[in-house]
LUMBAFI-229706 format. One record per residue (C-alpha): x, y, z; chain; residue in one letter; residue number from 1. Coordinates in pm, whole numbers. Each point is the difference from the previous one (the first is absolute). Layout:
LUMBAFI-229706
       X       Y       Z  mol  type  seq
       X       Y       Z    A     A  NUM
...
end
This chain:
LUMBAFI-229706
       X       Y       Z  mol  type  seq
       0       0       0    A     M    1
     141     336    -107    A     Q    2
     -16     292     248    A     P    3
    -227     289     -97    A     I    4
     206     317     -24    A     E    5
    -145     297     183    A     G    6
    -210    -215     229    A     R    7
      86      -1     373    A     T    8
    -130    -217     280    A     L    9
      10     158     344    A     G   10
     -38    -214     311    A     I   11
     -50     121     357    A     D   12
      68    -307     213    A     L   13
     -92     -21     369    A     G   14
     -17    -284     249    A     I   15
    -373     -56     -69    A     G   16
     -73     166    -333    A     S   17
     138      51    -349    A     C   18
    -111     313    -182    A     G   19
      78      23    -373    A     W   20
     -47     223    -301    A     A   21
      90     -39    -368    A     V   22
      90     334    -160    A     I   23
      68      66    -367    A     E   24
     190     304    -121    A     E   25
    -191     192    -265    A     D   26
     208     286    -129    A     G   27
      61     261     267    A     A   28
    -276    -144     216    A     A   29
     -89    -351     102    A     G   30
    -306    -209      62    A     R   31
     -94    -259     257    A     V   32
     -66    -331    -172    A     V   33
    -120    -179     313    A     A   34
      41       2     375    A     L   35
    -111    -197     303    A     G   36
      84    -138     342    A     V   37
      49    -358     111    A     R   38
     -34     -72     371    A     T   39
     115    -315     176    A     F   40
      27    -136     351    A     D   41
     314      92     189    A     V   42
     166    -321     133    A     P   43
     -38     118     361    A     E   44
    -264     -15     270    A     T   45
    -221     308      23    A     D   46
      60      97     362    A     K   47
     345    -119     105    A     E   48
     141      16    -357    A     R   49
     167    -335      52    A     T   50
     121    -153    -330    A     P   51
    -224    -289     -98    A     T   52
     302    -211     -94    A     N   53
     121      40     360    A     Q   54
    -332    -137     126    A     L   55
      22    -290    -245    A     R   56
     353     -70     117    A     R   57
    -111      -2     364    A     Q   58
    -288    -237     -73    A     H   59
     225    -222    -209    A     R   60
     255      -7     282    A     G   61
    -266     -99     251    A     L   62
    -118    -281    -228    A     R   63
     361    -117     -31    A     T   64
      41      -8     379    A     V   65
    -319    -201      42    A     L   66
      94    -239    -280    A     R   67
     345     -63     150    A     R   68
    -143     -50     346    A     R   69
    -251    -249    -136    A     R   70
     277    -187    -184    A     K   71
     218       0     314    A     R   72
    -273    -141     222    A     M   73
     -87    -264    -262    A     N   74
     362    -114       0    A     E   75
      14      -1     383    A     V   76
    -314    -214      30    A     R   77
     130    -236    -268    A     R   78
     326     -33     194    A     L   79
    -185     -77     324    A     F   80
    -203    -270    -171    A     K   81
     310    -162    -152    A     E   82
     171      -7     343    A     R   83
    -305    -147     173    A     G   84
    -100     301     210    A     L   85
    -336      42    -176    A     L   86
    -239    -245    -157    A     A   87
     -81     236    -289    A     G   88
     134     315    -166    A     D   89
    -329     174     -80    A     G   90
     -67     372      46    A     K   91
    -138     -47     354    A     H   92
     236    -277     110    A     A   93
     162     224     266    A     L   94
    -332     113     150    A     K   95
     -22    -263     273    A     I   96
    -263      51     277    A     P   97
     115      65     359    A     N   98
     360      80    -100    A     I   99
     105     359      71    A     N  100
     311      71    -210    A     P  101
     139     260     244    A     W  102
     -33    -240     293    A     K  103
     154    -289    -196    A     I  104
     295     218    -104    A     R  105
      62      78     368    A     S  106
     -63    -355     124    A     D  107
     223    -153    -267    A     G  108
     309     132     177    A     L  109
     -59    -222     306    A     Q  110
    -227    -290    -100    A     R  111
     -13    -249    -283    A     K  112
    -251      83    -275    A     L  113
    -190    -246    -217    A     N  114
      -2      33    -380    A     G  115
    -308     221     -22    A     D  116
     125     237     271    A     E  117
     347      36    -155    A     L  118
    -156      59    -343    A     A  119
    -233     271     139    A     V  120
     288     176     180    A     A  121
     230      -5    -304    A     L  122
    -283      89    -240    A     G  123
     -88     301     216    A     H  124
     361     120     -19    A     I  125
      10     -51    -377    A     A  126
    -320     199     -54    A     K  127
     109     291     221    A     H  128
     373     -13     -59    A     R  129
      91     357      99    A     G  130
     163     300    -166    A     F  131
     316     -22    -207    A     K  132
     135     251    -247    A     S  133
     318     -21    -204    A     N  134
     -56     347    -143    A     S  135
     255     272      63    A     K  136
    -289     250      35    A     R  137
    -155    -159     309    A     D  138
     282     102     228    A     R  139
     140     309     167    A     G  140
    -124     357     -15    A     A  141
    -103     -33    -365    A     N  142
    -244    -285      62    A     A  143
    -363      55    -110    A     P  144
    -236     116     275    A     K  145
    -188    -332      27    A     D  146
     318    -209       4    A     S  147
     161     230     257    A     S  148
    -307     -17     227    A     A  149
     -13    -379     -33    A     M  150
     369     -45      78    A     L  151
     -34     219     310    A     Q  152
    -287    -214     126    A     Q  153
     191    -318     -84    A     I  154
     292     120     209    A     E  155
    -237      65     292    A     H  156
    -150    -349     -42    A     T  157
     347    -158      -9    A     R  158
      84     161     333    A     Q  159
    -303    -175     154    A     R  160
     101    -320    -179    A     L  161
     326      -3     197    A     G  162
    -181    -138     305    A     T  163
    -157    -290    -194    A     Y  164
     136    -297    -189    A     R  165
    -199      55    -319    A     S  166
    -252     222    -175    A     V  167
    -278    -252      54    A     G  168
      66     -20     372    A     E  169
       3     381      32    A     M  170
    -329      47    -186    A     F  171
    -164    -278     202    A     W  172
     120      96     349    A     K  173
      52     378      -6    A     D  174
    -307     195     117    A     A  175
      85     275    -251    A     E  176
    -116    -228    -283    A     Y  177
    -291    -172     175    A     A  178
    -269     210    -168    A     G  179
     153      34    -347    A     R  180
     281    -178    -179    A     K  181
     -21     158    -347    A     R  182
      73     345    -139    A     N  183
    -268     246     -93    A     R  184
       1     278    -261    A     D  185
     298     226      72    A     G  186
      83    -193     321    A     D  187
     312    -219     -19    A     Y  188
      31     -86     369    A     S  189
     -46    -373     -76    A     R  190
     267     -14    -273    A     S  191
     280    -255      26    A     I  192
     309     -81    -200    A     L  193
      21    -307    -218    A     R  194
     334     -96     151    A     E  195
    -171     -27     341    A     D  196
    -261    -230    -152    A     Q  197
     274    -212    -159    A     E  198
     184     -10     333    A     R  199
    -319    -125     171    A     E  200
     -36    -271    -266    A     T  201
     349    -129      72    A     R  202
     -64      11     377    A     L  203
    -325    -189     -47    A     L  204
     165    -275    -205    A     F  205
     289     -28     248    A     D  206
    -240     -26     294    A     A  207
    -213    -267    -174    A     Q  208
     303    -211     -94    A     R  209
     123      28     358    A     R  210
    -342    -114     125    A     L  211
      10    -303    -232    A     G  212
    -235     106    -282    A     S  213
      32    -215    -311    A     T  214
    -152     272    -218    A     F  215
     261     272      67    A     A  216
     273    -131    -228    A     S  217
     283     216    -127    A     E  218
    -115     -70    -357    A     E  219
    -348     138      75    A     L  220
     155     302     174    A     E  221
     216      87    -303    A     A  222
    -283     -55    -248    A     A  223
    -249     202     207    A     F  224
     238     295      48    A     I  225
      67      11    -374    A     K  226
    -371       2     -86    A     E  227
    -118     230     280    A     A  228
     267     272       1    A     F  229
     121      18    -357    A     D  230
     -40     344    -162    A     Q  231
      55     113    -358    A     K  232
     261     275     -42    A     P  233
    -105     350    -100    A     L  234
      30      77    -371    A     A  235
     285     219    -125    A     D  236
     -72     299    -225    A     S  237
     333      40    -181    A     E  238
    -164    -104    -327    A     D  239
    -249     287      31    A     K  240
     270     272     -10    A     V  241
      -5     194    -325    A     G  242
     293      53    -240    A     P  243
     233     300       7    A     C  244
     -64     256    -278    A     P  245
     376      62     -37    A     F  246
     173    -337      41    A     E  247
    -126    -291    -211    A     N  248
     -47    -320     197    A     G  249
      17     179     337    A     E  250
    -285      16     248    A     K  251
     -82     320     182    A     R  252
     182      54     328    A     A  253
    -148     -57     343    A     A  254
    -123     334     132    A     K  255
     196     -53     324    A     R  256
     326     -97    -169    A     S  257
     310     205      71    A     Y  258
      60     111    -361    A     S  259
    -360     102     -65    A     F  260
     -32     196     326    A     E  261
     331     178     -65    A     L  262
    -100      68    -363    A     F  263
    -334     143     113    A     R  264
     169     215     265    A     F  265
     260     138    -244    A     L  266
    -268      69    -263    A     S  267
    -185     211     255    A     R  268
     318     185      98    A     L  269
      79      94    -360    A     T  270
    -351     144     -38    A     A  271
      23     214     317    A     L  272
      55     374     -21    A     R  273
     137     209     289    A     V  274
      79     359      87    A     G  275
    -136     326    -136    A     K  276
     140     -73    -344    A     E  277
    -168    -346       4    A     Q  278
     323    -177     -91    A     R  279
      38    -379     -25    A     P  280
     214    -191     250    A     L  281
     364     -38     -91    A     T  282
     168    -336     -50    A     A  283
     182      54     331    A     Q  284
    -328      61     184    A     E  285
    -162    -306    -158    A     I  286
     301    -210     101    A     G  287
     -15     129     359    A     D  288
    -374     -70      22    A     A  289
      36    -360    -120    A     S  290
     332     -86     165    A     A  291
    -156    -193     288    A     D  292
    -321    -102    -172    A     F  293
    -214    -237     204    A     G  294
     132      98     341    A     S  295
    -350     135      69    A     H  296
    -337    -133    -109    A     K  297
    -101     331    -154    A     G  298
     172     320    -112    A     V  299
    -183     316      99    A     S  300
      72     337    -156    A     F  301
     128     115     339    A     K  302
     260    -278       3    A     R  303
      83      64    -365    A     L  304
      69     365      86    A     R  305
     262    -115     253    A     K  306
     154    -255    -234    A     L  307
      58     254    -280    A     I  308
      76     281     247    A     R  309
    -265     229    -149    A     L  310
     -16     350     148    A     A  311
    -297      75     226    A     D  312
     -98     287    -228    A     T  313
     -38    -229    -301    A     D  314
    -321    -191     -59    A     R  315
     -98    -314    -187    A     F  316
    -235      87    -284    A     E  317
    -361     -79      91    A     G  318
      83    -113     356    A     I  319
    -101     233     287    A     P  320
     282      34     251    A     F  321
    -221    -107     292    A     E  322
     -87    -327    -178    A     E  323
     355    -110     -82    A     E  324
      16    -228     302    A     G  325
    -329    -172     -89    A     K  326
      41     -60    -371    A     R  327
     212    -274    -153    A     D  328
     211      81    -304    A     V  329
    -143    -293    -195    A     V  330
    -302    -163     161    A     A  331
    -305     137     179    A     R  332
      26    -280     256    A     A  333
     354     103      92    A     G  334
     164    -322    -118    A     D  335
     234     108    -279    A     A  336
     254    -265     110    A     A  337
    -220    -245     194    A     A  338
     131    -308    -183    A     G  339
     367      96      21    A     T  340
     -41      95     364    A     W  341
    -160    -338      80    A     A  342
     284    -188    -171    A     L  343
     263     210     179    A     R  344
    -170     -61     334    A     S  345
     -17    -377     -51    A     V  346
     342     -55    -160    A     L  347
     206     241     210    A     G  348
     363      18    -114    A     D  349
     -62    -254    -277    A     A  350
    -206     262    -183    A     F  351
     310     209     -73    A     Q  352
     172    -294    -168    A     S  353
    -312     -67    -210    A     L  354
       0     365    -114    A     L  355
     294     -95    -222    A     R  356
    -237    -252    -165    A     M  357
    -323     199     -45    A     P  358
    -137    -263    -240    A     D  359
     -11    -247     291    A     K  360
    -179     253     220    A     L  361
    -256      51    -274    A     D  362
     -52    -375     -45    A     R  363
     -47     -36     377    A     I  364
    -273     267      -5    A     A  365
    -162    -166    -302    A     F  366
     -26    -335     182    A     V  367
    -127     166     319    A     L  368
    -260     201    -193    A     S  369
    -154    -265    -224    A     F  370
      24    -313     213    A     R  371
    -235     -46     295    A     E  372
      83    -342     142    A     D  373
     302      -8     229    A     L  374
     132    -325    -146    A     E  375
     -34     140    -350    A     S  376
     187     312     113    A     I  377
     281    -217     136    A     R  378
      29    -188    -329    A     R  379
       7     326    -196    A     G  380
     265     158     222    A     L  381
     213    -318     -15    A     S  382
      19      33    -379    A     Q  383
     158     349      26    A     I  384
     323    -137     147    A     G  385
      -2     174     339    A     L  386
     223     -75     295    A     E  387
    -169    -235     251    A     P  388
      -1     268     272    A     L  389
    -162     251    -239    A     V  390
    -260    -255    -106    A     L  391
     -92     -84     360    A     E  392
     -19     369      94    A     A  393
    -243      65    -288    A     L  394
    -212    -302      93    A     M  395
      -6     112     363    A     S  396
    -116     345    -112    A     G  397
    -269    -154    -221    A     A  398
    -131    -212     288    A     K  399
     -16     307     225    A     E  400
    -194     202    -261    A     G  401
     277     244     -94    A     A  402
     -85     -35    -371    A     F  403
    -378     -10      24    A     G  404
     -23     330    -193    A     H  405
     206    -131    -294    A     F  406
    -249     -12    -288    A     S  407
     -76     137    -346    A     R  408
     234      88    -285    A     A  409
     152     318    -135    A     G  410
     -42     114    -359    A     H  411
     348     -99    -123    A     I  412
     242    -284      70    A     S  413
     279       0     257    A     A  414
     254     -16    -286    A     T  415
    -145     317    -152    A     A  416
      10     168     342    A     C  417
     368     -87      44    A     R  418
      76     138    -349    A     N  419
    -181     327      74    A     L  420
     136      66     349    A     I  421
     349     124    -110    A     P  422
    -159     260    -231    A     H  423
    -247     111     266    A     L  424
     288      45     244    A     L  425
     149     247    -249    A     Q  426
    -315     210      30    A     G  427
    -169     -99    -326    A     L  428
    -378       2      -8    A     M  429
    -174    -334     -52    A     Y  430
     -62      61    -372    A     S  431
     363     106     -55    A     D  432
     130    -291     208    A     A  433
    -204    -240    -217    A     C  434
     148     156    -313    A     K  435
     351     -32     141    A     A  436
     -63    -367      85    A     A  437
    -137     -72    -347    A     G  438
    -368     -21     102    A     Y  439
    -306     173    -140    A     D  440
    -179     125     310    A     H  441
    -324      52    -195    A     A  442
      -8    -356    -137    A     A  443
    -299    -204     112    A     R  444
     -62    -365     -68    A     R  445
    -330     -91    -160    A     A  446
    -226    -165     259    A     V  447
    -277    -244     -82    A     G  448
    -341      25     164    A     A  449
      62    -327     186    A     D  450
     312     150     162    A     E  451
    -191     283     173    A     I  452
     -17     -92     366    A     A  453
    -244     270     111    A     N  454
    -350    -153     -39    A     P  455
    -170     339     -39    A     V  456
     235     110    -277    A     A  457
     -23    -339    -171    A     R  458
    -381      12       4    A     K  459
      -7     357    -135    A     A  460
     240     -88    -281    A     L  461
    -190    -313    -101    A     S  462
    -328     193     -14    A     E  463
     164     277    -206    A     A  464
     134    -258    -248    A     L  465
    -348    -145     -38    A     K  466
    -133     349     -71    A     Q  467
     273      75    -254    A     V  468
     -68    -324    -191    A     R  469
    -370      84     -28    A     V  470
      72     359    -110    A     I  471
     250    -114    -265    A     V  472
    -247    -257    -132    A     R  473
    -277     263     -16    A     E  474
     185     316    -111    A     Y  475
     327    -126    -145    A     G  476
     358      19     123    A     L  477
      84     357     106    A     P  478
     323     163    -102    A     G  479
      72     101     358    A     R  480
    -115    -113     345    A     I  481
      26     235     296    A     H  482
     -37    -151     347    A     V  483
     -54     198     319    A     E  484
      37    -197     322    A     L  485
    -174      93     324    A     A  486
     241      34     288    A     R  487
    -169    -294     171    A     D  488
     112    -244    -270    A     V  489
     318    -177     101    A     G  490
     -13     115     360    A     K  491
     -23    -251     281    A     S  492
    -290     -10     245    A     K  493
     216     170     263    A     E  494
      93     284    -235    A     E  495
    -361      53    -109    A     R  496
    -115     -10     363    A     D  497
     262     261      86    A     E  498
    -134     228    -275    A     I  499
    -359     -58     110    A     R  500
      79      65     367    A     F  501
     187     315    -100    A     G  502
    -302     127    -192    A     I  503
    -235     -81     288    A     E  504
     232     172     247    A     K  505
      18     311    -217    A     R  506
    -378       9     -39    A     N  507
     -39     -11     379    A     K  508
     249     284      32    A     Q  509
    -201     204    -251    A     K  510
    -323     -64     188    A     D  511
     164     123     319    A     Q  512
     140     304    -182    A     L  513
    -349      91    -128    A     R  514
    -137      -3     355    A     E  515
     292     208     130    A     E  516
     -34     240    -293    A     F  517
    -366      66      76    A     Q  518
      72      49     372    A     D  519
     293     234     -68    A     T  520
    -116     199    -302    A     V  521
    -373     -14      58    A     G  522
     -92    -123    -348    A     T  523
      30    -326    -189    A     E  524
     296     -37    -237    A     P  525
     -96      69    -361    A     S  526
     236    -266    -133    A     G  527
     331    -178      25    A     G  528
     197     322     -33    A     E  529
    -151     142     319    A     D  530
      90    -320     185    A     L  531
     355      19    -132    A     L  532
      28     363     108    A     R  533
    -127     -92     347    A     Y  534
     243    -291      29    A     E  535
     293     223     -95    A     L  536
    -127     266     243    A     W  537
       5    -261     280    A     K  538
     352    -113     -93    A     E  539
     116     362      19    A     Q  540
    -173      37     341    A     R  541
    -213     279    -147    A     G  542
     295     231     -72    A     R  543
     161     136    -315    A     C  544
     330    -169     -87    A     L  545
     151     326    -125    A     Y  546
    -118     265     247    A     T  547
     -92    -222     299    A     D  548
    -324     195      21    A     Q  549
    -320    -184      94    A     P  550
    -232    -103    -283    A     I  551
    -368      29      82    A     H  552
    -202    -318     -70    A     P  553
    -231     191    -235    A     H  554
     298      59    -229    A     A  555
       4    -372     -73    A     I  556
    -324      14    -199    A     V  557
      44      43    -376    A     G  558
    -112     324    -160    A     A  559
    -291    -171    -175    A     S  560
    -134    -120     333    A     A  561
      29     333     184    A     M  562
    -331     168      84    A     P  563
    -107     295    -215    A     A  564
      56     342     162    A     P  565
    -306     161     157    A     T  566
     -89     373      13    A     R  567
     136     163     317    A     R  568
    -202     250     198    A     R  569
     161     326      99    A     R  570
     201     -41     319    A     G  571
      39    -381     -30    A     E  572
     352    -141      14    A     P  573
     137    -132    -332    A     H  574
     114    -365     -20    A     T  575
     217    -110    -291    A     N  576
    -115    -364      16    A     G  577
     333    -128     132    A     L  578
     -77      57     364    A     G  579
     179     338      15    A     T  580
    -223     281     122    A     T  581
      79     348    -133    A     L  582
    -158     312     152    A     Q  583
     104     364     -51    A     R  584
     367     -78     -73    A     G  585
      49    -259     275    A     T  586
      27    -374     -46    A     A  587
     -50    -288     238    A     S  588
      17    -373     -74    A     S  589
    -226    -260     152    A     S  590
     260    -271     -58    A     A  591
end
């Protein structure tokens, strides 16, 4: 199909609608061939704006948990039947009348159990096997709120467990758990660790063998522990990392890697302007600022001022002096060097030796960022060729949650970062540094629709493509297509919520300003300009910035909103409408 010259398709794409118009140039003017709007459902819930794919993932995860639990209990019952503990392995084989599993778990430590009783006790443990997480994110200060609350309650429970031989004995005998033995919504006071359940299983088998039970064989113990406590490792996400736009065959760097954090920091420094003449930082200043990079988690403008020895009279462009201590040079959250700082804290002196091999530091961060399971992290770190002491230090840090915030990727690879850093240290801007390194900073790789991770953007694009196909079939292939994207497209839920909350906050401020305006001035504001005047008047504390004279509130009102002058009787004082009363050559202000 040949494009039609002079015909243009314009598309206004939002997160829930696609407006379009086909325009044809006709001499000096133009005509609208056709126009319309296509609306579609946003892939989010109406109220909470939760992505629908997130809900599907949660439901799918719950179904997976239930399916695995069902499979585990089927295997446990089959094992008990094979070993002669149960007569059958049906769904209700472990529901035996007059046998309380908590009591049996406690009694089994001092008396011999028959086959049914031992099966009920072990089956109860297998069904409620306790909490275990191999994720690096469920530890330390960076742990999610729910995991952190659960681990705190587990630690409290373990302290009580110290006075009992097993979990079962504690829950059966301790008055604290007499009324309730299970957690409720948001309450984790009955949570236990899986390792404590496994320890009780071993104690129970040891006690039964000591008491002469023929059922409690070592073979059954090993087989039961394998079936009851086995857990699949968490999936890695290294294969989900996108390619680098500069280096073929390279994946994008971990956002918390040393080279990417330093590259990002230097890029920001080269863009800064300081002093009255708004000059860029010199190469010497950039070198001083980055000399001990990573010694602190963040780099505030106040600290940067000290590092480059900037005079107190000079200012950073766009940064109020009173906010220099609060604002980070790179990140809003104040974590310009959070990854490097974490590695330095964990590795200690070994970090300095690894600085001579930045590629290894970057590979370490890549493994820590895109692997969740601790055993998988160990395997990945072992492949880097680290010293045993360094490897163990990193694993210790991972177990303690030091790398829980390692996630996400930068926009270029670690190799590209290392190639750009020397040019940035010379003071070159990012675009010039790319040119010096042989890169095209404006180059962008073509991305397929299936590669778009944001569900809202992917939905909007797919609906727009449907609309374009219909328009082309109906009106022919246009010579040009112009696309305007709403700012919501491509933004995450958090970013869109931040915009929405900002708008709501500003609207509340305006409502309050309207009330204050009416109380202060005595009339309603005629429009947004009056509100802006009043807001500026408040910021100036009602005084002129140039003369420091008071400004009467009536002076805020625009000329179009001022009341028309009325005829004055002889002898009446004259008021100029600004609150200044003039009478026979004298003036007095009511302000």
